C-alpha positions as CSV (number, residue, x, y, z in Angstrom):
1,A,-2.0,11.5,-20.1
2,V,-2.3,8.0,-21.0
3,A,-5.8,7.3,-22.2
4,G,-8.0,4.4,-20.5
5,P,-10.9,2.3,-20.7
6,Y,-12.7,4.6,-18.5
7,Y,-12.0,7.4,-20.7
8,F,-13.2,5.2,-23.7
9,A,-16.7,4.5,-21.8
10,K,-17.3,8.3,-21.2
11,T,-16.6,9.1,-24.6
12,L,-19.1,6.3,-25.6
13,Q,-21.4,7.5,-23.1
14,M,-21.2,11.2,-24.1
15,A,-21.9,10.2,-28.0
16,A,-24.8,7.8,-27.5
17,P,-27.9,10.3,-27.4
18,L,-26.3,12.2,-30.3
19,A,-26.3,8.7,-32.4
20,G,-29.7,8.5,-31.4
21,A,-30.7,11.9,-32.7
22,G,-28.7,11.2,-36.0
23,V,-30.7,7.8,-36.8
24,V,-34.1,9.6,-36.0
25,A,-32.9,12.4,-38.4
26,G,-32.1,10.1,-41.0
27,I,-35.7,8.6,-40.9
28,Y,-36.8,12.0,-40.9
29,I,-35.2,12.6,-44.3
30,L,-36.7,9.3,-45.7
31,T,-39.7,9.7,-44.3
32,R,-42.5,11.8,-46.4
33,G,-46.1,13.0,-46.2
34,R,-47.6,13.7,-42.3
35,Y,-45.3,11.6,-40.5
36,R,-42.7,14.0,-41.0
37,A,-43.8,16.7,-38.2
38,V,-43.7,13.6,-35.9
39,V,-40.6,12.4,-36.8
40,A,-39.2,16.4,-36.6
41,G,-40.4,16.6,-33.1
42,I,-38.9,13.2,-31.8
43,T,-35.8,14.4,-33.3
44,G,-36.1,17.7,-31.8
45,L,-36.8,16.2,-28.4
46,L,-33.5,13.6,-28.7
47,A,-31.4,16.5,-29.8
48,L,-32.2,18.6,-26.5
49,G,-32.0,15.6,-24.5
50,A,-28.5,15.0,-25.7
51,L,-27.5,18.4,-25.4
52,V,-28.9,18.7,-21.6
53,S,-27.2,15.0,-20.8
54,N,-24.1,16.2,-22.1
55,V,-24.2,19.4,-20.0
56,A,-25.0,17.5,-16.8
57,L,-22.3,15.2,-17.6
58,V,-19.7,17.5,-17.7
59,Q,-21.0,19.4,-14.9
60,V,-21.2,16.9,-12.2
61,A,-18.7,14.2,-13.5
62,S,-15.0,14.4,-12.6
63,L,-12.5,12.9,-14.9
64,T,-9.8,13.3,-12.4
65,P,-9.1,11.8,-8.7
66,A,-9.9,15.4,-7.2
67,D,-9.7,14.0,-3.4
68,R,-6.2,12.5,-4.4
69,F,-4.9,15.5,-5.6
70,D,-6.3,17.7,-2.4
71,E,-4.2,15.2,-0.2
72,L,-1.3,15.4,-2.2
73,L,-1.4,19.3,-2.0
74,D,-1.9,18.9,1.8
75,I,1.3,16.9,2.1
76,N,3.4,19.3,0.0
77,E,2.1,22.3,2.1
78,R,2.4,20.5,5.3
79,F,5.9,19.0,4.8
80,G,7.6,20.3,1.6
81,D,10.5,23.2,2.0
82,G,11.9,23.0,-1.5
83,E,15.0,20.8,-0.8
84,R,13.5,17.4,1.1
85,A,14.1,14.5,-1.2
86,L,10.8,12.2,-1.5
87,F,10.2,9.2,-3.3
88,F,6.8,8.8,-4.7
89,A,5.7,5.3,-4.6
90,R,2.8,5.3,-7.2
91,G,2.6,5.2,-11.1
92,E,0.5,8.1,-11.4
93,D,2.0,10.9,-13.3
94,W,0.7,14.0,-11.6
95,G,2.6,13.0,-8.5
96,P,5.9,15.1,-9.2
97,Y,3.6,18.3,-10.3
98,L,1.4,18.4,-6.9
99,L,4.5,17.9,-4.9
100,G,6.2,20.7,-5.9
101,G,7.8,21.7,-2.5
102,F,9.8,18.3,-2.4
103,R,12.6,17.1,-4.7
104,V,10.5,14.4,-6.3
105,A,11.6,10.9,-7.8
106,A,8.6,9.4,-9.2
107,P,9.9,6.2,-10.9
108,L,7.2,4.3,-10.9
109,A,5.0,6.3,-13.2
110,R,3.7,5.7,-16.1
111,T,5.5,8.0,-18.4
112,Y,9.4,7.9,-16.5
113,Q,11.8,6.8,-19.0
114,G,14.7,6.9,-16.6
115,I,16.9,4.3,-14.6
116,V,14.9,2.6,-12.1
117,P,16.3,2.4,-8.3
118,A,17.1,-0.3,-6.2
119,V,13.3,-1.6,-5.9
120,R,12.3,-5.1,-5.8
121,G,10.8,-6.5,-8.8
122,A,12.7,-4.0,-10.6
123,K,12.4,-5.7,-14.2
124,G,8.9,-6.1,-13.7
125,I,8.4,-2.4,-13.1
126,A,10.1,-1.9,-16.4
127,E,7.6,-4.1,-17.9
128,G,5.0,-2.0,-17.4
129,V,4.1,-2.5,-13.4
130,T,3.7,0.7,-11.7
131,I,2.5,-0.4,-8.4
132,A,4.8,-1.0,-5.4
133,N,3.6,-4.0,-3.4
134,D,4.5,-2.8,-0.1
135,L,7.1,-0.8,1.8
136,D,9.9,-4.5,1.5
137,D,9.9,-3.6,-2.3
138,L,11.0,-0.3,-1.6
139,Y,13.8,-1.3,0.9
140,G,16.6,-0.2,-1.6
141,V,15.2,3.1,-1.4
142,L,14.4,3.7,2.0
143,S,18.2,2.5,2.8
144,T,19.9,5.2,0.7
145,R,19.1,8.6,-0.2
146,F,15.5,9.3,0.5
147,D,14.4,10.6,3.9
148,W,10.7,10.9,2.8
149,L,8.5,8.4,1.1
150,I,5.2,8.4,0.1
151,I,3.0,5.2,-0.7
152,D,-0.5,4.6,-1.5
153,T,-2.5,3.3,1.8
154,A,-3.7,0.1,-0.1
155,D,-0.1,-0.9,-0.6
156,D,1.2,0.0,2.9
157,V,1.1,-3.4,4.3
158,S,4.2,-3.9,5.7
159,L,5.9,-2.0,8.7
160,P,8.6,0.1,7.6
161,P,12.2,-0.8,9.1
162,P,13.6,1.8,11.7
163,P,14.1,4.4,11.9
164,F,11.3,5.4,9.4
165,E,8.5,6.3,11.1
166,L,5.1,7.7,9.9
167,A,4.4,11.3,9.4
168,R,1.1,11.4,8.1
169,Q,-1.9,8.9,7.8
170,G,-4.3,9.8,5.0
171,S,-7.3,8.6,3.2
172,Y,-5.1,7.9,0.3
173,Y,-1.6,8.0,0.8
174,N,0.5,7.4,3.8
175,V,3.8,9.8,4.6
176,Y,6.8,7.7,6.2
177,R,10.2,10.1,7.0
178,R,13.7,9.1,8.3
179,A,13.6,9.8,12.2
180,G,17.2,9.3,12.9
181,P,20.6,7.9,11.6
182,A,20.3,4.7,9.4
183,S,19.6,1.8,10.3
184,P,22.9,-0.7,11.7
185,A,20.8,-3.6,9.5
186,I,23.4,-5.8,7.6
187,K,20.1,-6.1,5.3
188,H,16.7,-6.4,4.8
189,V,14.8,-9.7,4.3
190,P,11.4,-9.9,3.4
191,A,9.9,-12.9,5.1
192,E,7.6,-13.5,2.2
193,D,10.6,-14.5,0.2
194,A,10.5,-17.8,2.1
195,A,7.0,-18.4,0.9
196,D,6.1,-20.5,-2.6
197,P,4.1,-18.8,-4.2
198,Q,4.3,-15.4,-2.6
199,S,1.2,-14.7,-2.7
200,L,1.0,-12.3,0.2
201,P,3.4,-9.4,1.6
202,Y,4.0,-11.4,4.7
203,L,4.4,-14.8,5.5
204,E,1.5,-16.7,7.8
205,V,3.3,-19.2,10.0
206,L,1.1,-21.4,11.5
207,P,0.6,-22.7,14.9
208,G,3.4,-25.4,15.5
209,E,4.8,-24.5,12.2
210,S,8.8,-24.0,11.7
211,V,9.8,-21.9,9.1
212,S,13.5,-21.0,7.8
213,L,14.9,-17.7,6.8
214,E,18.1,-17.3,5.1
215,A,19.8,-13.9,5.9
216,G,22.9,-14.9,3.8
217,T,25.3,-13.8,6.3
218,P,26.5,-14.3,10.2
219,F,24.7,-11.5,12.5
220,S,24.7,-10.9,16.1
221,S,21.2,-10.2,17.0
222,L,18.3,-9.3,15.0
223,L,15.3,-7.2,14.0
224,V,12.1,-8.6,13.4
225,S,8.6,-7.2,12.5
226,A,6.1,-9.7,13.6
227,H,2.5,-10.4,15.3
228,F,-0.1,-12.8,16.2
229,F,-3.2,-12.7,14.4
230,P,-5.9,-11.7,16.9
231,H,-9.3,-13.2,16.9
232,Q,-12.2,-11.7,14.6
233,V,-15.6,-10.9,15.6
234,V,-18.4,-10.2,13.6
235,E,-21.2,-7.6,14.8
236,P,-24.1,-7.7,11.9
237,Q,-25.1,-4.1,13.8
238,A,-22.0,-2.9,12.8
239,R,-22.4,-4.3,9.4
240,Q,-26.0,-2.9,8.7
241,A,-25.0,0.7,9.9
242,G,-22.2,0.6,6.8
243,S,-19.0,-0.1,9.2
244,K,-15.9,0.5,6.9
245,T,-14.6,-3.0,7.9
246,G,-18.1,-4.8,7.6
247,G,-19.2,-5.3,11.1
248,I,-15.6,-6.9,11.7
249,I,-13.8,-6.1,15.0
250,L,-10.8,-7.3,16.6
251,A,-11.1,-9.0,20.5
252,D,-8.2,-10.1,22.6
253,L,-5.6,-7.6,21.8
254,E,-3.4,-7.8,24.9
255,P,-0.4,-9.7,24.5
256,Q,-1.1,-13.6,26.0
257,P,1.5,-15.5,27.7
258,A,1.2,-18.5,25.3
259,D,1.9,-15.9,22.1
260,Q,5.4,-17.0,22.0
261,A,7.9,-18.1,19.1
262,V,11.6,-19.8,19.0
263,F,14.1,-18.2,17.0
264,S,16.9,-20.8,16.6
265,T,20.4,-21.0,14.8
266,I,22.7,-23.6,14.9
267,G,23.3,-24.6,18.7
268,R,21.4,-21.2,20.0
269,S,17.8,-20.5,20.2
270,T,15.5,-17.9,22.3
271,T,12.2,-17.7,23.0
272,V,10.3,-14.4,22.1
273,R,6.9,-13.0,23.3
274,L,5.3,-11.3,20.6
275,G,2.1,-9.4,20.5
276,R,-1.2,-9.0,18.7
277,L,-0.4,-5.9,17.4
278,P,1.8,-5.0,14.7
279,A,5.5,-3.8,15.9
280,V,9.5,-4.6,15.7
281,H,11.2,-6.9,18.1
282,G,14.8,-7.2,19.2
283,V,16.0,-10.9,19.3
284,P,19.4,-11.6,21.0
285,L,20.7,-14.3,19.1
286,R,24.0,-15.2,17.2
287,S,24.2,-16.8,14.3
288,G,26.5,-19.4,12.4
289,P,28.3,-18.6,9.6
290,S,25.5,-19.6,7.0
291,G,23.1,-16.8,8.5
292,V,19.9,-19.1,8.7
293,V,17.7,-18.5,11.3
294,H,14.7,-20.9,12.2
295,V,11.2,-19.5,13.3
296,K,8.6,-21.7,15.4
297,N,5.1,-20.9,16.4
298,L,4.7,-22.2,19.7
299,S,1.2,-20.1,19.6
300,T,-2.4,-21.5,19.1
301,H,-2.8,-18.5,17.1
302,P,-1.3,-17.8,13.3
303,L,1.7,-15.7,13.1
304,R,2.3,-12.8,10.7
305,L,6.1,-12.7,10.3
306,D,6.7,-9.6,8.0
307,W,10.6,-9.3,7.8
308,V,13.8,-9.8,9.5
309,E,17.1,-7.5,9.8
310,P,20.3,-9.1,10.6
311,L,22.6,-6.9,12.7
312,A,26.2,-6.8,13.2
313,G,25.7,-6.0,16.9
314,G,23.0,-5.6,19.7
315,Y,20.1,-3.4,18.9
316,D,19.0,-0.1,21.0
317,P,15.9,-1.0,23.4
318,E,15.3,2.3,24.0
319,A,15.1,3.7,20.4
320,L,12.9,0.4,19.6
321,F,10.5,1.5,22.1
322,G,10.4,4.7,20.6
323,Y,10.1,3.6,17.1
324,N,7.2,0.9,18.1
325,R,5.4,4.0,20.3
326,N,5.7,6.6,17.2
327,N,4.1,4.2,14.9
328,K,1.4,3.0,16.9
329,L,-1.5,4.6,15.3
330,V,-0.9,3.3,12.1
331,F,-0.2,-0.2,13.2
332,Q,-3.3,-0.3,14.8
333,A,-5.4,0.4,11.3
334,I,-8.0,-2.0,11.5
335,D,-7.4,-2.2,7.5
336,R,-3.6,-3.4,8.4
337,L,-4.6,-5.8,11.1
338,L,-7.4,-7.3,9.1
339,S,-4.9,-7.8,5.6
340,R,-5.0,-11.3,6.0
């Protein structure tokens, strides 16, 4: 295990009473006459207090994230069959040990010394950055040999590309599985690549603003992960009651006629009505040789653009509907919607 400041602070906390008792013992040795009895009593009380304090600390405090352990064990029992290949997208070393029912790959773990797979920012990971910012960073993994993936809920801010869908939503980890054949997408283009600086795991397009995304290859249609930010309303009573979201609720989640964006290439354009909940939309739009697509926000609300996937052919509307339906639970998680 790799020690950190947390363990160092615990060591100092446990040693502090003993250090105090040692100081008083030194005073006792140097003291003479009737004051020795007083110093001896104080020394005894300090020693007893140190013992009681340390015993209570060891019994009550936990140096391990037991709740995380329990959640991984539950995932292992529920889905593990000994054969499924799983990518553990966390920097913790305990993942492979607790997920014995899978063939686990955990190259982001702190002690991992092998070859890092196709992950965006692999250079940074090799230098010690052990957390994937979102599913966009793991697209190279999702599109190859892994059918199962576990990512921390705090890092799960971009929608997974089809055909991956949510299998389990937990307090600490979300589990995704491949629910069908590989996507026909030519490539995966995270929208935040067009932002400067890339401070968010998505691209925010303000009302009336236009942005350009480079697919780098011609395409016949697009899959687009995008939605308009809904209104946010603050309720003081909910905040006082200890609401998880601090009293913030969402209003006007139903799609509005004005919630539209224009997608265009050279000589072609199409207007798409987008909702106020995260979803993946099909856009029938053929590109020019450069594969550049322009997006303009026609709404009065900011547009959150997660990613686009250029397709060589058309998309399957029925499969796309099933994808959005199956992922509806996690898409409506309030912390995801409020991740602005």
